DSSP file (Angstrom, degrees, kcal/mol; ACC not computed):
  #  RESIDUE AA STRUCTURE BP1 BP2  ACC     N-H-->O    O-->H-N    N-H-->O    O-->H-N    TCO  KAPPA ALPHA  PHI   PSI    X-CA   Y-CA   Z-CA
    1    1 A M              0   0    0      0, 0.0     2,-0.5     0, 0.0     0, 0.0   0.000 360.0 360.0 360.0 137.5  -21.0  202.0  195.0
    2    2 A Q        -     0   0    0      2,-0.0     2,-0.4     0, 0.0     0, 0.0  -0.929 360.0-143.4-117.4 140.8  -18.7  204.9  194.5
    3    3 A I        -     0   0    0     -2,-0.5     2,-1.0     2,-0.0     3,-0.0  -0.780  17.9-124.6 -98.7 136.6  -18.3  208.0  197.0
    4    4 A N    >   -     0   0    0     -2,-0.4     3,-1.4     1,-0.2    12,-0.3  -0.709  21.8-169.1 -83.4 110.9  -17.8  211.5  195.9
    5    5 A K  T 3  S+     0   0    0     -2,-1.0    12,-1.7     1,-0.3    11,-0.3   0.579  78.5  71.8 -80.0  -4.3  -14.7  212.4  197.8
    6    6 A D  T 3  S+     0   0    0      9,-0.2    -1,-0.3    10,-0.2     2,-0.2   0.409  71.8 116.3 -88.6   3.3  -15.1  216.1  196.9
    7    7 A L    <   -     0   0    0     -3,-1.4     9,-1.6     1,-0.1     2,-0.3  -0.515  68.3-121.5 -76.7 142.2  -18.2  216.5  199.3
    8    8 A L  B     -A   15   0A   0      7,-0.2     2,-0.4    -2,-0.2     7,-0.3  -0.605  15.8-122.8 -80.3 140.9  -17.7  218.8  202.1
    9    9 A V    >   -     0   0    0      5,-2.8     3,-1.8    -2,-0.3     5,-0.2  -0.678  44.2-103.8 -80.9 132.9  -18.0  217.6  205.7
   10   10 A E  T 3  S+     0   0    0     -2,-0.4     3,-0.1     1,-0.3    -1,-0.1  -0.421 100.7  13.2 -67.3 129.9  -20.7  219.8  207.3
   11   11 A G  T 3  S+     0   0    0      1,-0.3     2,-0.3    -2,-0.1    -1,-0.3   0.492 118.1  72.5  80.2  13.9  -19.3  222.5  209.5
   12   12 A T  S <  S-     0   0    0     -3,-1.8    -1,-0.3     2,-0.2    -4,-0.0  -0.852  81.6-121.6-142.6 177.5  -15.7  222.1  208.5
   13   13 A N  S    S+     0   0    0     -2,-0.3     2,-0.2    -3,-0.1    -3,-0.1   0.166  77.2 115.0-105.4  11.2  -13.6  222.9  205.4
   14   14 A Y        -     0   0    0     -5,-0.2    -5,-2.8     2,-0.0     2,-0.2  -0.557  55.8-148.3 -85.8 141.7  -12.6  219.2  205.0
   15   15 A T  B >>  -A    8   0A   0     -7,-0.3     4,-0.9    -2,-0.2     3,-0.8  -0.654  36.1-104.6-101.3 169.5  -13.7  217.0  202.0
   16   16 A L  G >4 S+     0   0    0     -9,-1.6     3,-0.7   -11,-0.3   -10,-0.2   0.849 122.9  64.6 -66.6 -21.3  -14.3  213.3  202.7
   17   17 A E  G 34 S+     0   0    0    -12,-1.7    -1,-0.3     1,-0.2   -11,-0.1   0.863 100.1  54.7 -70.0 -28.2  -10.9  212.6  201.0
   18   18 A D  G <4 S+     0   0    0     -3,-0.8    -1,-0.2   -13,-0.3    -2,-0.2   0.752  91.5  85.3 -66.0 -26.4   -9.3  214.5  204.0
   19   19 A I  S << S-     0   0    0     -4,-0.9     2,-0.3    -3,-0.7     4,-0.0  -0.584  78.2-131.9 -91.9 129.6  -10.9  212.5  206.6
   20   20 A P        -     0   0    0      0, 0.0     3,-0.5     0, 0.0    -2,-0.1  -0.621  11.3-145.4 -78.3 140.5   -9.2  209.2  207.7
   21   21 A F  S    S+     0   0    0     -2,-0.3    -2,-0.0     1,-0.2     0, 0.0   0.359  88.5  75.3 -91.6   5.9  -11.7  206.3  207.8
   22   22 A D        +     0   0    0      2,-0.1    -1,-0.2     3,-0.0     2,-0.1  -0.101  64.6 151.2-102.0  41.9  -10.1  204.6  210.8
   23   23 A I        -     0   0    0     -3,-0.5     2,-1.0     1,-0.1     5,-0.0  -0.488  50.8-126.7 -66.8 138.4  -11.5  207.2  213.3
   24   24 A D    >   -     0   0    0      1,-0.1     3,-2.1    -2,-0.1    -1,-0.1  -0.795  20.1-162.8 -86.8 104.3  -12.0  205.6  216.6
   25   25 A L  G >  S+     0   0    0     -2,-1.0     3,-1.0     1,-0.3    -1,-0.1   0.614  81.3  78.1 -70.9 -12.0  -15.8  206.5  217.2
   26   26 A S  G 3  S+     0   0    0      1,-0.2    -1,-0.3    10,-0.2    10,-0.1   0.793  99.3  45.8 -60.8 -25.5  -15.3  205.7  221.0
   27   27 A D  G <  S+     0   0    0     -3,-2.1     2,-0.5     2,-0.0    -1,-0.2   0.249  86.3 112.2-105.2   9.0  -13.7  209.2  221.1
   28   28 A V    <   -     0   0    0     -3,-1.0     2,-0.5    -4,-0.1     6,-0.1  -0.786  45.3-166.8 -88.7 133.5  -16.1  211.2  219.2
   29   29 A Y        +     0   0    0     -2,-0.5     2,-0.3    20,-0.0    -2,-0.0  -0.975  23.9 153.8-111.3 112.9  -18.1  213.8  220.9
   30   30 A S        -     0   0    0     -2,-0.5    20,-2.3     2,-0.2     4,-0.2  -0.994  53.4-128.9-147.0 148.7  -21.0  215.2  219.0
   31   31 A T  S    S+     0   0    0     -2,-0.3     2,-0.2    18,-0.2    -1,-0.1   0.692  97.0  77.7 -67.9 -18.4  -24.5  216.8  219.3
   32   32 A N  S    S-     0   0    0      1,-0.1     2,-0.3    17,-0.1    18,-0.2  -0.634 104.2 -95.1 -87.8 152.0  -25.7  214.1  217.0
   33   33 A E        -     0   0    0     -2,-0.2     2,-0.4    16,-0.1    16,-0.2  -0.504  46.1-164.9 -65.5 126.3  -26.3  210.6  218.4
   34   34 A T  E     -B   48   0B   0     14,-2.7    14,-2.1    -2,-0.3     2,-0.7  -0.946  20.2-139.3-120.8 136.3  -23.1  208.6  217.8
   35   35 A K  E     -B   47   0B   0     -2,-0.4    12,-0.2    12,-0.2   -10,-0.1  -0.821  30.8-153.0 -90.9 116.1  -22.8  204.8  218.0
   36   36 A T  E     -     0   0B   0     10,-2.6   -10,-0.2    -2,-0.7    10,-0.1  -0.176  25.7-112.6 -76.4 179.5  -19.3  204.3  219.8
   37   37 A N  E    S+     0   0B   0      8,-0.1     2,-0.2     2,-0.0    -1,-0.1   0.260  87.3 108.1 -89.1  11.9  -17.2  201.2  219.3
   38   38 A K  E     -     0   0B   0      8,-0.4     8,-2.2   -13,-0.1     2,-0.4  -0.585  56.2-155.2 -93.9 154.3  -17.9  200.4  222.9
   39   39 A V  E     -B   45   0B   0      6,-0.2     2,-0.1    -2,-0.2    -2,-0.0  -0.992  13.5-131.0-133.8 139.6  -20.2  197.6  224.0
   40   40 A W    >   -     0   0    0      4,-3.2     3,-2.5    -2,-0.4     6,-0.0  -0.267  39.7 -93.1 -79.2 166.4  -22.1  197.4  227.4
   41   41 A V  T 3  S+     0   0    0      1,-0.3    -1,-0.1     2,-0.1    -2,-0.0   0.677 127.8  58.3 -61.1 -14.0  -21.9  194.2  229.6
   42   42 A D  T 3  S-     0   0    0      2,-0.2    -1,-0.3     3,-0.0    -2,-0.0   0.238 120.8-109.8 -95.0  16.0  -25.1  193.0  228.0
   43   43 A N  S <  S+     0   0    0     -3,-2.5    -2,-0.1     1,-0.3     3,-0.0   0.581  74.4 137.8  66.2  15.4  -23.4  193.2  224.5
   44   44 A R        -     0   0    0      1,-0.1    -4,-3.2    88,-0.0    -1,-0.3  -0.681  60.3-108.1 -87.4 137.1  -25.6  196.2  223.5
   45   45 A P  E     -B   39   0B   0      0, 0.0     2,-0.5     0, 0.0    88,-0.4  -0.352  31.5-126.3 -61.2 148.3  -23.7  199.0  221.6
   46   46 A I  E     -     0   0B   0     -8,-2.2   -10,-2.6   -10,-0.1    -8,-0.4  -0.855  21.6-156.3-104.1 132.5  -23.1  202.1  223.5
   47   47 A Y  E     -BC  35 131B   0     84,-3.6    84,-1.6    -2,-0.5     2,-0.3  -0.619   2.9-159.3-103.0 159.9  -24.3  205.5  222.1
   48   48 A R  E     +BC  34 130B   0    -14,-2.1   -14,-2.7    82,-0.2     2,-0.3  -0.971  13.0 170.8-134.2 141.5  -23.0  209.0  223.0
   49   49 A R  E     - C   0 129B   0     80,-1.9    80,-2.3    -2,-0.3     2,-0.5  -0.923  20.1-145.7-157.7 140.5  -24.6  212.4  222.5
   50   50 A V  E     - C   0 128B   0    -20,-2.3     2,-0.5    -2,-0.3    78,-0.2  -0.909  11.9-164.0-108.1 127.1  -23.7  215.9  223.7
   51   51 A V  E     - C   0 127B   0     76,-3.0    76,-2.6    -2,-0.5     2,-0.3  -0.943   9.2-179.6-116.3 128.1  -26.4  218.3  224.6
   52   52 A T  E     + C   0 126B   0     -2,-0.5     2,-0.3    74,-0.2    74,-0.2  -0.877  20.9 112.4-124.4 156.1  -25.6  222.0  224.9
   53   53 A G  E     - C   0 125B   0     72,-1.8    72,-2.1    -2,-0.3     2,-0.3  -0.961  53.1 -76.7 174.0-160.9  -27.9  224.9  225.8
   54   54 A T  E     - C   0 124B   0     -2,-0.3     2,-0.3    70,-0.3    69,-0.1  -0.939  42.6 -99.0-130.0 148.2  -28.7  227.6  228.4
   55   55 A V        -     0   0    0     68,-2.4    67,-2.8    -2,-0.3    68,-0.2  -0.467  33.0-165.5 -59.5 118.5  -30.5  227.6  231.7
   56   56 A N        -     0   0    0     -2,-0.3    -1,-0.2     1,-0.2     5,-0.1   0.995  69.3  -4.4 -67.6 -70.2  -34.1  228.8  231.2
   57   57 A S  S >  S-     0   0    0      3,-0.3     3,-2.0    64,-0.1    58,-0.3  -0.932  70.9-133.0-134.4 106.9  -35.3  229.6  234.5
   58   58 A P  T 3  S+     0   0    0      0, 0.0    59,-0.2     0, 0.0    58,-0.2  -0.176  94.7  35.3 -60.3 151.6  -33.3  229.0  237.8
   59   59 A G  T 3  S+     0   0    0     56,-2.2     2,-0.4    57,-0.3    58,-0.1   0.388 110.8  79.5  86.1  -8.3  -35.3  227.3  240.6
   60   60 A Q  S <  S-     0   0    0     -3,-2.0    55,-0.5    56,-0.2    -3,-0.3  -0.970  78.2-117.0-129.1 151.0  -37.2  225.2  237.9
   61   61 A G  E     -F  114   0C   0     -2,-0.4     2,-0.3    53,-0.2    53,-0.2  -0.414  26.9-166.5 -76.4 158.3  -36.4  222.1  235.9
   62   62 A Q  E     -F  113   0C   0     51,-2.3    51,-2.6    -2,-0.1     2,-0.5  -0.991  22.8-123.2-142.8 139.0  -36.2  222.0  232.1
   63   63 A T  E     -F  112   0C   0     -2,-0.3    49,-0.3    49,-0.2     3,-0.1  -0.695  24.2-179.1 -80.0 129.4  -36.1  219.4  229.6
   64   64 A V  E     -     0   0C   0     47,-2.7     2,-0.3    -2,-0.5    48,-0.2   0.696  61.8 -23.9-104.5 -21.5  -33.0  219.7  227.5
   65   65 A T  E     -F  111   0C   0     46,-1.1    46,-2.1   -14,-0.1     2,-0.3  -0.947  50.6-129.3-169.7 175.6  -33.6  216.6  225.1
   66   66 A T  E     -F  110   0C   0     -2,-0.3     2,-0.6    44,-0.3    44,-0.3  -0.977  14.4-149.1-136.8 132.7  -35.3  213.2  224.7
   67   67 A I    >   -     0   0    0     42,-2.8     3,-0.8    -2,-0.3    -2,-0.0  -0.927  18.9-135.9-102.1 114.9  -33.6  210.1  223.6
   68   68 A S  T 3  S+     0   0    0     -2,-0.6    66,-0.1     1,-0.2    41,-0.1  -0.376  81.5   5.6 -69.0 145.3  -35.9  207.7  221.6
   69   69 A N  T 3  S+     0   0    0      1,-0.2    65,-3.6    39,-0.1    66,-0.5   0.756  83.4 174.3  60.4  30.4  -35.8  204.0  222.3
   70   70 A I  E <   +D  133   0B   0     -3,-0.8    63,-0.3    63,-0.2    -1,-0.2  -0.515  14.8 179.0 -73.9 138.3  -33.4  204.3  225.4
   71   71 A R  E     -     0   0B   0     61,-2.3     2,-0.3     1,-0.3    62,-0.2   0.830  66.3  -7.9 -99.1 -53.0  -32.8  201.2  227.2
   72   72 A Q  E     -D  132   0B   0     60,-1.0    60,-2.5    37,-0.0    -1,-0.3  -0.978  59.7-132.9-149.2 133.5  -30.4  202.2  230.0
   73   73 A I  E     +D  131   0B   0     -2,-0.3    58,-0.3    58,-0.2     3,-0.1  -0.664  24.5 176.7 -75.2 132.8  -28.5  205.4  230.8
   74   74 A L  E     +     0   0B   0     56,-2.6     2,-0.4     1,-0.4    57,-0.2   0.765  65.7  15.9-111.0 -47.2  -24.9  204.5  231.6
   75   75 A T  E     +D  130   0B   0     55,-2.1    55,-2.2     2,-0.0    -1,-0.4  -0.990  56.6 172.5-137.3 136.7  -23.2  208.0  232.0
   76   76 A I  E     +D  129   0B   0     -2,-0.4     2,-0.3    53,-0.2    53,-0.2  -0.895  25.0 134.8-144.6 110.7  -24.9  211.2  232.6
   77   77 A R  E     +D  128   0B   0     51,-2.3    51,-3.1    -2,-0.4     2,-0.3  -0.951  14.6 152.4-149.0 167.2  -22.6  214.2  233.4
   78   78 A G  E     -DE 127  90B   0     12,-1.5    12,-2.7    -2,-0.3     2,-0.3  -0.985  29.0-120.0-172.4-170.3  -22.0  217.8  232.5
   79   79 A V  E     -DE 126  89B   0     47,-1.9    47,-2.8    -2,-0.3     2,-0.3  -0.971  18.8-161.9-143.3 156.4  -20.8  221.3  233.5
   80   80 A M  E     -DE 125  88B   0      8,-2.5     8,-3.1    -2,-0.3     2,-0.4  -0.982  25.2-114.4-142.3 153.0  -22.5  224.7  233.7
   81   81 A Y  E     - E   0  87B   0     43,-2.4    39,-0.2    -2,-0.3     6,-0.2  -0.751  37.3-148.8 -96.0 130.4  -21.3  228.1  233.8
   82   82 A S    >   -     0   0    0      4,-3.0     3,-1.1    -2,-0.4     4,-0.1  -0.205  30.8-103.1 -90.7 179.1  -22.1  229.9  237.2
   83   83 A N  T 3  S+     0   0    0      1,-0.2    -1,-0.1    35,-0.2    36,-0.1   0.517 118.6  66.3 -71.9  -9.8  -22.9  233.5  238.2
   84   84 A Y  T 3  S-     0   0    0      2,-0.2    -1,-0.2     0, 0.0     3,-0.1   0.185 117.7-107.1 -99.0  10.2  -19.2  233.5  239.4
   85   85 A S  S <  S+     0   0    0     -3,-1.1     2,-0.3     1,-0.2    -2,-0.1   0.906  82.6 122.3  56.5  46.2  -17.7  233.2  236.0
   86   86 A Q        -     0   0    0     -4,-0.1    -4,-3.0    -6,-0.0     2,-0.5  -0.984  65.0-123.5-138.0 143.6  -16.7  229.6  236.8
   87   87 A W  E     -E   81   0B   0     -2,-0.3     2,-0.4    -6,-0.2    -6,-0.2  -0.807  36.0-169.8 -87.4 123.2  -17.5  226.2  235.2
   88   88 A W  E     -E   80   0B   0     -8,-3.1    -8,-2.5    -2,-0.5     4,-0.1  -0.921  21.4-106.4-122.2 149.3  -19.1  223.9  237.7
   89   89 A N  E     -E   79   0B   0     -2,-0.4   -10,-0.3   -10,-0.2    12,-0.1  -0.260  34.8-111.8 -64.0 144.1  -19.9  220.2  237.6
   90   90 A I  E    S+E   78   0B   0    -12,-2.7   -12,-1.5     1,-0.2    12,-0.1  -0.988 106.3  41.2-118.5 125.8  -23.3  218.8  237.2
   91   91 A P  S    S+     0   0    0      0, 0.0     2,-0.3     0, 0.0    11,-0.2   0.421  90.6 158.0 -84.6 157.9  -24.4  217.5  239.5
   92   92 A N  E     -G  101   0C   0      9,-1.5     9,-2.6    -2,-0.1     2,-0.3  -0.968  28.3-169.5-146.0 148.9  -23.1  219.9  241.9
   93   93 A Y  E     -G  100   0C   0     -2,-0.3     7,-0.2     7,-0.2     4,-0.1  -0.946   6.1-173.5-141.9 127.3  -23.9  221.1  245.6
   94   94 A H        -     0   0    0      5,-1.9     6,-0.1     2,-0.5     4,-0.1  -0.306  60.6 -72.8-126.0  42.3  -22.2  224.2  246.8
   95   95 A G  S    S+     0   0    0      4,-0.1     2,-0.3     2,-0.0     5,-0.1   0.064 111.4  45.3  93.6 -26.5  -23.1  224.5  250.5
   96   96 A E  S >  S-     0   0    0      3,-0.2     3,-3.1     1,-0.0    -2,-0.5  -0.999  87.4-103.7-152.4 160.3  -26.7  225.6  250.3
   97   97 A A  T 3  S+     0   0    0     -2,-0.3     3,-0.4     1,-0.3    20,-0.2   0.569 113.7  61.8 -59.8 -15.2  -29.9  224.6  248.4
   98   98 A G  T 3  S+     0   0    0      1,-0.2    20,-1.7    18,-0.2     2,-0.4   0.625 101.9  57.3 -84.3 -14.9  -29.8  227.6  245.9
   99   99 A Y  S <  S+     0   0    0     -3,-3.1    -5,-1.9    18,-0.1     2,-0.4  -0.469  83.0 108.9-113.1  62.3  -26.4  226.2  244.6
  100  100 A V  E     -G   93   0C   0     -3,-0.4    16,-2.2    -2,-0.4     2,-0.3  -0.964  39.2-180.0-131.7 148.6  -27.5  222.8  243.6
  101  101 A S  E     +GH  92 115C   0     -9,-2.6    -9,-1.5    -2,-0.4     2,-0.3  -0.996   4.0 177.2-145.6 153.2  -27.8  221.4  240.1
  102  102 A S  E     - H   0 114C   0     12,-2.4    12,-2.2    -2,-0.3     2,-0.3  -0.941  16.0-153.2-149.6 165.3  -28.9  217.8  238.9
  103  103 A I  E     + H   0 113C   0     -2,-0.3     2,-0.3    10,-0.2    10,-0.2  -0.992  21.4 170.8-136.8 135.6  -29.5  216.0  235.7
  104  104 A Y  E     - H   0 112C   0      8,-2.4     8,-2.8    -2,-0.3     2,-0.4  -1.000  25.6-141.6-152.7 159.1  -31.8  213.0  235.3
  105  105 A C  E     - H   0 111C   0     -2,-0.3     6,-0.2     6,-0.2     2,-0.1  -0.947  20.5-147.7-119.4 137.4  -33.4  210.7  232.7
  106  106 A D    >   -     0   0    0      4,-2.3     3,-1.8    -2,-0.4    -2,-0.0  -0.367  37.9 -90.2 -94.0 179.2  -37.0  209.5  233.1
  107  107 A A  T 3  S+     0   0    0      1,-0.3    -1,-0.1     2,-0.1   -37,-0.0   0.645 124.8  56.0 -67.7 -12.9  -38.3  206.1  231.9
  108  108 A N  T 3  S-     0   0    0      2,-0.1    -1,-0.3   -39,-0.0   -39,-0.1   0.254 121.9-100.3-110.8  14.1  -39.3  207.5  228.5
  109  109 A G  S <  S+     0   0    0     -3,-1.8   -42,-2.8     1,-0.3     2,-0.5   0.695  71.7 148.8  90.9  19.1  -35.8  208.9  227.6
  110  110 A R  E     -F   66   0C   0    -44,-0.3    -4,-2.3   -46,-0.0     2,-0.5  -0.816  36.0-149.2 -95.7 125.4  -36.5  212.7  228.6
  111  111 A I  E     -FH  65 105C   0    -46,-2.1   -47,-2.7    -2,-0.5   -46,-1.1  -0.836  15.8-170.9 -91.9 116.6  -33.4  214.5  230.0
  112  112 A D  E     -FH  63 104C   0     -8,-2.8    -8,-2.4    -2,-0.5     2,-0.4  -0.905  13.4-155.0-114.1 146.1  -34.1  217.2  232.6
  113  113 A L  E     -FH  62 103C   0    -51,-2.6   -51,-2.3    -2,-0.4     2,-0.4  -0.974  12.0-167.8-109.5 125.9  -31.6  219.8  234.1
  114  114 A G  E     +FH  61 102C   0    -12,-2.2   -12,-2.4    -2,-0.4     2,-0.3  -0.976   9.1 178.7-108.3 131.7  -32.6  221.1  237.6
  115  115 A V  E     - H   0 101C   0    -55,-0.5   -56,-2.2    -2,-0.4   -14,-0.2  -0.981  26.2-111.2-135.0 153.3  -30.8  224.2  238.9
  116  116 A G    >   -     0   0    0    -16,-2.2     3,-1.6    -2,-0.3   -57,-0.3  -0.150  35.8-100.4 -81.2 176.6  -31.0  226.1  242.1
  117  117 A N  T 3  S+     0   0    0      1,-0.3   -18,-0.1   -20,-0.2   -19,-0.1   0.708 114.9  68.4 -71.8 -17.7  -32.3  229.7  242.4
  118  118 A F  T 3  S+     0   0    0    -20,-1.7    -1,-0.3   -18,-0.1     2,-0.2   0.573  80.4  91.3 -82.3  -9.9  -28.7  231.1  242.6
  119  119 A Y  S <  S-     0   0    0     -3,-1.6     2,-0.3   -21,-0.3   -37,-0.1  -0.610  79.2-119.2 -85.6 151.4  -27.8  230.2  238.9
  120  120 A G    >   -     0   0    0    -39,-0.2     3,-1.3    -2,-0.2   -65,-0.2  -0.650  22.2-112.4 -93.7 146.3  -28.4  232.8  236.4
  121  121 A A  T 3  S+     0   0    0     -2,-0.3   -65,-0.2     1,-0.2   -64,-0.1  -0.428 102.4  31.8 -67.5 149.6  -30.8  232.4  233.4
  122  122 A G  T 3  S+     0   0    0    -67,-2.8    -1,-0.2     1,-0.3   -66,-0.1   0.333  83.9 138.7  87.7  -7.4  -29.1  232.3  230.0
  123  123 A K    <   -     0   0    0     -3,-1.3   -68,-2.4   -68,-0.2    -1,-0.3  -0.513  55.1-114.8 -73.9 140.0  -25.9  230.6  231.5
  124  124 A P  E     -C   54   0B   0      0, 0.0   -43,-2.4     0, 0.0     2,-0.3  -0.255  30.6-168.8 -69.8 156.3  -24.6  227.8  229.2
  125  125 A F  E     -CD  53  80B   0    -72,-2.1   -72,-1.8   -45,-0.2     2,-0.4  -0.970  12.0-155.3-142.7 154.5  -24.5  224.1  230.0
  126  126 A I  E     -CD  52  79B   0    -47,-2.8   -47,-1.9    -2,-0.3     2,-0.4  -0.999  12.7-172.2-128.2 126.4  -22.8  221.0  228.5
  127  127 A I  E     -CD  51  78B   0    -76,-2.6   -76,-3.0    -2,-0.4     2,-0.5  -0.989   6.6-161.2-123.8 132.6  -24.3  217.5  229.1
  128  128 A I  E     -CD  50  77B   0    -51,-3.1   -51,-2.3    -2,-0.4     2,-0.4  -0.966  13.1-173.1-113.7 125.8  -22.6  214.2  228.0
  129  129 A L  E     -CD  49  76B   0    -80,-2.3   -80,-1.9    -2,-0.5     2,-0.4  -0.949  11.2-174.7-119.7 139.3  -24.8  211.2  227.8
  130  130 A E  E     +CD  48  75B   0    -55,-2.2   -56,-2.6    -2,-0.4   -55,-2.1  -0.989  24.3 147.0-132.3 139.2  -23.9  207.4  227.2
  131  131 A Y  E     -CD  47  73B   0    -84,-1.6   -84,-3.6    -2,-0.4     2,-0.2  -0.980  41.1-120.5-165.9 161.8  -26.5  205.0  226.8
  132  132 A T  E     - D   0  72B   0    -60,-2.5   -61,-2.3    -2,-0.3   -60,-1.0  -0.741  31.0-131.4-108.4 164.2  -27.8  201.8  225.3
  133  133 A K  E >   - D   0  70B   0    -88,-0.4     3,-0.7   -63,-0.3   -63,-0.2  -0.811  11.8-134.5-116.1 157.2  -30.9  201.4  223.1
  134  134 A S  T 3  S+     0   0    0    -65,-3.6   -64,-0.1    -2,-0.3   -65,-0.1   0.695 102.6  65.6 -74.5 -19.9  -33.9  199.1  223.1
  135  135 A T  T 3         0   0    0    -66,-0.5    -1,-0.2     1,-0.2   -65,-0.1   0.539 360.0 360.0 -90.0  -8.8  -33.7  198.7  219.4
  136  136 A D    <         0   0    0     -3,-0.7    -1,-0.2   -91,-0.1    -2,-0.1   0.364 360.0 360.0 -90.3 360.0  -30.3  196.9  219.5
């Protein structure tokens, strides 16, 4: 099989010829599901995905993504921009119930973000997920 090395890599000005093929996938952060070079204790490969978005309605939870065939969530962390022009960790508790945020994954792979009433709608968030899949 021959690969056309003149193809552009989506979202960049690079061709396939410009990309080194010894990239360490354990260090790749992408909004697409990426199979890293890491392996969990049960010998299943570890996947990573970055989810970005904005808070819909403070005081209510929102589904930010669903991961199909998830077996076990390993890492779930993130940051969100506050009304005070600061990036805050998720999960976060800042002294009172209105300043709380959390992320959780249900048994079906649905990832939900919950934020308190004092966070503003439309503020951005970034969530990083690492997990194993039942299909491996």
